[in-house]
N, C-alpha and C positions, 0 to 999 in steps of 0.2 A: 503649796508653801507647807505640806506634811511633812517635809524633812528640815525646812528653813522657818523660823517663826519671825515677825518683826523685832520681838526682843532679844534673837539671838543674833540678828542684823545689826541693832541698837549696840549690842555689847561690842561686836565687831569694830564697830566704827567707834566705840569710844576709848579703845585700845590702841586701833589706828591713828587719833587726832592726837594721843598720849603720848606716841612717838615722834609725832612730829613736833607739837611742843617741846619735846626734849630737846631736839635738832635747834629749833629755833633759840632755846634760852641758851646753849653751847656757842651757836653761830652770832646772837646778836649783842653778844657784852661790848660794851664799847667801841659802837660803831657810830665812827661821825657821818658828816653827809658823802664823803667820798666814799666810804664801805657802804651806804645804803645805795647810794647810785650806782657805782661802779666794780664795787666788790675790790674796793683800791687796786684794780687792775692786776691780781696776784692768782688768778683761777687757770690749774691747767688747762691746755685747749681742746684736751679728750673728755674732760669734765663737762665741760661747757656742750660740744657735741652732742652728750648723751643727754646731758638735760634740756636741752634745747627740742629731744625726740616730745617731750610730755608736753613741752609749749605749744609748739606747732599741730600736734595731733590730741585737739582735745576730746571731749566727750561727744562733740560731734562728730568726729571720725567712729570713735568707740559706737557710737548707736544708731548714725544718723547713716552712715556710710553703708553699713552692710544692711540696713533695712531696705533702702534703694535698688540694690543690684536685683531683686524679684519682682519691682515695680515698672513701672511705666513712666515714660516721659526723661526730665531730665536725671542721668547718671545710672539708667538703666543697667542692667549686666555687668560687663566688665569697664562700660565706656570711662569709665571715673580714672582709668589709668592713661590714658591717654592725657586726661589733666596731668597727671602728675608727671609724665615724660614732660610736658610742658614746664613743670617747676624744674628741672634741671638746668633747661636752657637760662631762665630767671637766676637760678643759683648762681652759675657762671657767672652770669653781668654782678651780679651783687659782690661776689668774690674777687672778680678782676678789676671792677671800675670803681661800686662804689666804698665798699670796706676800705681802701686804700685811701682815698679821698677822708672818708671820717677820721681816717687813723694822722692824716698828714695835718688836719686841722684841729687836732686834739679834742674834739667834740664830747661833751658829755650827752647834749642832745642834740641829734642827728641835725636837727631843724634850724641850727645855728647857720648851716650850709645856706640857706634861702637868706639872711640877714645878711652875711657875707658878699654872698652874690648879687642880690638885689634889692634889699632894704629892709629897713624895719616892719612894714604892715606885709610884704610877702613872708616873712619869719613867721609873724603872728598867724596870718592866713593858715600856713601850711601846719602849725601846731593844732590849731583850731580843727583842721578836719582832722587829723589824729586823734584827737581827744573824742569827738563824735564820734567817728566811725570803731575805734578802738572800745569804748562805751557802749555802745550798741550791740556790737559784734561779741563782746565779751559777756554781755549781759544776755545775750539769745543763746550762748552755749552755757550758761550757769544757769537759765531757765528750764535748761532738757532736762540736766541732772535734777533740778530740784522736782522738774514734773515726774521723772521716773521714780526716783524716791518717794515721793509724797505718794504716789500709787501703789507701791510694793512695801513699803514700809512705817513710814509716820501717819498715813492715811487709816492705816486700819489700826494704830495708834490712838487716833483720836486727835491727833495733832493738826490744827489748822495749816492750810498750806501759808499765808502770810509769816507766819511763825516758823515753819519748815526753811523758808528762804533768808529771815532774819539771823537762824541759827547757825546756816552755812555762812552766809556772807560774815559772821560774828568769830567764826573760826579763823577764817581766812585774814582778817586783823588782828586778830591774837599774835599769830605766829608770826606778822610778816610786817608790822609796825615800827620794829627796835631795827630789825637785820637788816630787811630791804632785801636787795639782789645778793647780799652775802650771805643770806638767809636761804633766797629762793634758788638758789642754784642748787644747793646740796638738798633740799626738801624735794624738789624738782628729779633729783637724782633717784630717789627714795622712790618717788611716785613712779617715772617712768617703768621701773623693777618690776613696781605692781601691778602696773596694767599691760608690759608685755608679756607677765605672766598670767593673768586673765586670760587673752589675746592665746597665748597657745596650749594653756589648760583647754579654754573653751574648743578650740579647733580639733583638739585629740579627742575629746569626749564624744562629741558630736561625731566626730568621724568613726568613734568604736561602736556608738549606737546605730550608727548606718551599715555596719560591718566591714568599715574601710580600714585597711592597716596604715600604718604612719606613709610608706611611699607610694598607697593609691591616693589620697584624697585629693591630692594637686591633680594629675592627669583624667582621674573621675572629675572633678567640677570643671577644667577645659574644654570636656568633650562633652559636658551638658548643656542643657536651654541655657545654661547663666554663661556660660564662658564666653561669649562675644566680647570681644577685646575693641576690634578698632570698627568704625562706623565712616564708610564713605557715601552714603546714597543719602542723595536732597539735600544739598550743602544750605537751600534756603528754609526747608520747614522742620528737619532733624535738629534739634538743639544739641544731641551727641554727636554731630559729625565732626570728624577727625582734626580739620581745621579749625574750628570755633574750641573748640576746647582744649586742643596744642596750644593756641596763640593765646586762650585764656589764661590757661596754667602758667605760662611765663609771665604774662602780664601780673596773674595774681602773685606769684612769687616774688618777682620785683618790688611789689605797693606792698603786700601784705607782707611781707620779711625786710625786703631792702630797705623800704622808706617806712617803715614801722620801727618806732622808738623800743617796742617792747622785744623784739626778735633782736635787733641791734645791739638793744644794750647788754644782751649777753655776749655777743660778739667783742662787744668794745672793753669787755673785764677779760678779755685776754692779756697777756703782758706783750705782744708786738702785733705787727699784721701778719707777719709769717704764722704765727700760730692762728690770729683768726682765720686765714684762710684755709688752714689744714682742717680746722674745725668743722667749715662749710663743705669741704670737699667729702669728707669722713661722714658730716651731718647727709647727703646728697645721699650714698648708699643706704644708711639707716631706712630712709624717707621710702625709698622705694620696695625695698624687701618688708617694710612694714605693712603699707599702704596694699600692696597687694594680698598679702596675708588677711587684712581688713575684709578685702573684697572677696577670699576665698572662706572665710568665715559667713559672710552675709549667703553666699550660695549653697554651703553647707546648714544654714539654719531655713532656708525655702525648701533646700529637699528633705529635713527633717521634718518640717511641718505638714508636707505632702505624705509623707510618711507614717504620719498618724492621725490625719484628717484632721489638722489643726487648722480652723478661719485664720487667715493673714489679718492682722488689727488694722482696719481702717487709715490708722496711721503707724506707719510703717515703722518711724520710732521706737514703737512698743513691742516690736516682734522679739529682740532679743531679750530684753527683760522679760518678758513673755514665758518665753521657753526656759533661760536660765533659771527663775523662780519654781516655775510649776510643772517643768516637765522632767526636768535634770535632777542629777543629786545636790547634797546640802553642800558639798563642795564645791559645786558650779555655782549655785549663788553665793558662795562667799565671794568666789573668786570675780565672778561678776561685780558686784555691790564695791568690791575693793579696787575693780580697776575702771568703773565708771568713775569713782570718785579721784581717784587718784588722775587721771585724762583731763576732768575738768579743774581740779584744784590746781594742776600742773600749769594750764592756762590761765585759769581764771588771777592766781595769786601774783603771777609774772606782769600780767595786762593792770590789776591793782596796783603794782609799783612802777609801772612805767607810764601810766598814768598821773603818778605823784610827781614822778621825777621830771615828766614835762610841763605841766602844771608851774611846779617851782623852779625850775632852771627857766621855762619861756617867758612864764606870765609874771611869775613873782622876784627873777631876778637874781634867785639865790646868787649866782656863780660873779655877777657883775657887784653885787652888793660886798662880798665875801673878799674882793680884789681891788676894791676902791682905795686908790691910797691916801694914806695919811703920814704925817709926819711925828715922829712919837721921838723924844729925847733919851729916853730908855727902853731899852731890849725888852725889859718884862713888861710896860708900858704896851707895848705893841703886842705880846703873847695875850695878855688880858685883854688886851681888845678883839682880836680874832676871837678869842673863846667866848666872850659875850655874843657875838654875830653868830656863831655856831651853835650856840645854845638856845638863842632867840631863833634861829632858823629849823633845828629839830622840834620845837614845841609846835610852830606853824606847817611843818613837814607832815607831823602828827596828826593836825587839825585836817589838812588835805585830805592823808588816806582815808580818813572817817567821814569826809565829805564823798568820796568817790563810794564807798561802802554804801553809803544810804543810797546813794543816785542809783547803784545796782538795782537794791531791792527793790525801788519803784517802777524802774524798767521792765523786770522779771515778771511783776503783779501785773505790769499792763501786757505785755506778751501771754501770760496766762489767760487773759480775759478773752484775747483777740486772735491767738497762733492756732492754727490746724494743719500747717504743711509743715511735711519735712525740714526739721531746723537747717539742715544744711543748705538748702536752696536760698532760704532767709538769709544764712550769714553772708554768701555771694552776692545774692540782689542788694544787701548794704554795702560791700565792700566795692560793688560796682559804683556804685552812686558819690560816696564818701572818698574814697583813694582816687577817684578820677583825678580831682583836683590835684593830686600830692604826685601822681603822674606824670599830669601836664606841667607841672612847677620847674619838678626836678629833668625832665625830659629837655625842657627849653633852658634849662641853667648850663645841662651838661652839653649839647648838642649845638649853642647859638653863641655868640658871643654879644648877642644885641644887652641890651639895657632895657629897664620896665618901668616907668612911668608908677612907681610904686602904690601911689596910693588908690589905683584903680583895680590894683591885683584882686582883692576883696568883692568887689564886685563880678570880677570875671568869672572868678571861683564859684562862686555863690549860683551862679545864673547858667554855667554849664552843667551841673547835673539837672537844673529843672527843662533845660534845651535835650537834653539827652532824654530825660523823661518823654517828653513829647515826641523824638525822634521814633521812639521804641514802641507808643501806642501806637504814630500813624503808619508804622511798618507792621506792624501784629498779624495783618490779615493776609500778609506775604512772604514776611520772613521773620523766623523765629530766632533773636537775637543770642540766646544764650548764654553764655558768660563773656560774651563781648562787648556789654554794657560798660565796663570797664575801658575798653579799646575807644568807644566812641566819646564816654566822657575825657578822657583825655586827649583827644585830637580835639573835641570841641574847645577845652581848656587852651591847650597849646595856641590854637587859632587864636582864639581872644588874646593871650598873651601876645603875638604877634601883633597884633592889633593895636596895640599902647605900649610897643617896644621904639623904641630909636637907637641909632648906632651913637655912640660919642666919639665922633673925631680929634677929641683933647685927651684921653684919656683913656691907656690899656688897661684892658682887666687886667687882673693875677693871675697870670699864667698856673698856677694853682688848681685856680678854681673852674678852669676850663679844658685840663687834662685830661685824659682818660687812659 
């Protein structure tokens, strides 16, 4: 830290958040529920595609993915690219199957599909699993950034970790609680720019330190010890086997994007389905290139550590910040901290808004209350009534937003007390257990014409993750499941749904809900 002190970093952060608050003030004026939830469906698709990079590539990708490159076990070397290639199959399914359905049904919360297809309890169960999964996953992402900031910035200044976390969540709340998605799409655009700049700058800086020209970096990395991308040996025991990673990547993309209110909420903010699909296809190109560069960065970090005799931290998430702060110049440290904050906040602010949207629409029935038909003699009475409902809902929405912020703080403090592994492993493990029931529900709805005994759906969806855990434990000695947890969970859920299903011979299902 000879070149960059915690005080300097703090000044940079203050200026950065001042910029975000300025954007929030400008975009958050006179925003109603439609603007908060879907940005009035007026956002250009190219802006959405660019903003989605920040949402999907969080601080976990920024730190944890590069840190795993030189380690052992899951995601070693460039094996993560196998998963990224699987993402492309998942995104194709989302663009051609799920998004057209969401637009046809004119949904604000995508879990409204489950109510139309199966019934009340299926709808509530799907939304509840999203709330659980997104809350845990986003808190884990936030925890990673908070732990790094605590170690290198706030800790040396004498700030305790609970206060660090509280300040971070308070800042997100302040710039999102009014404008919601309308604000987030534009702040995420700024954040995406910052963390991409940090990525490119660090790659070039470390390349120079290793005496590599710009054109030599990628060939040198790919020919080195960390460049192996495809793994085909030992299907049962190797968690990085191509089949596991590729299938896992496709399913993770479908569930963590296509069945996730957070990512889909941005897509639903486009003007129409054609714009949303263009956004998704362009986003796929961004995703492959950027993830590849993060792996290049990871290899460079390990090569640089070896060249200076630096011992790799036991927690590989800390390798990147340790090099950026302690071994590169001040500019690298500033770019790192801006990139970390940008990538983490772009993911967390979006998640906080999506959680608020899902809870308000799915559990507090905002849309149903707003569309309740009442007879008014005078038009001005109807307008006054709608304004009254809108005002009351905005107040409730603000409290819900605050509630989720507080929940995040408690989860992050808990993770700080118990976590030791690379956070990316934790993220995908949470996803495997919590998104599996969503995968089973949507798959069963899309690919069968059967109805469900709706009241039993919550029991099936709760039991499926438990059985998945038992399967993993029983197979542990001879099979490393890796990222296939979500597949096992989804299959168990689908089988359970089949067990409580029936065919209604008297009523044809709505063709809109079953067409692909």
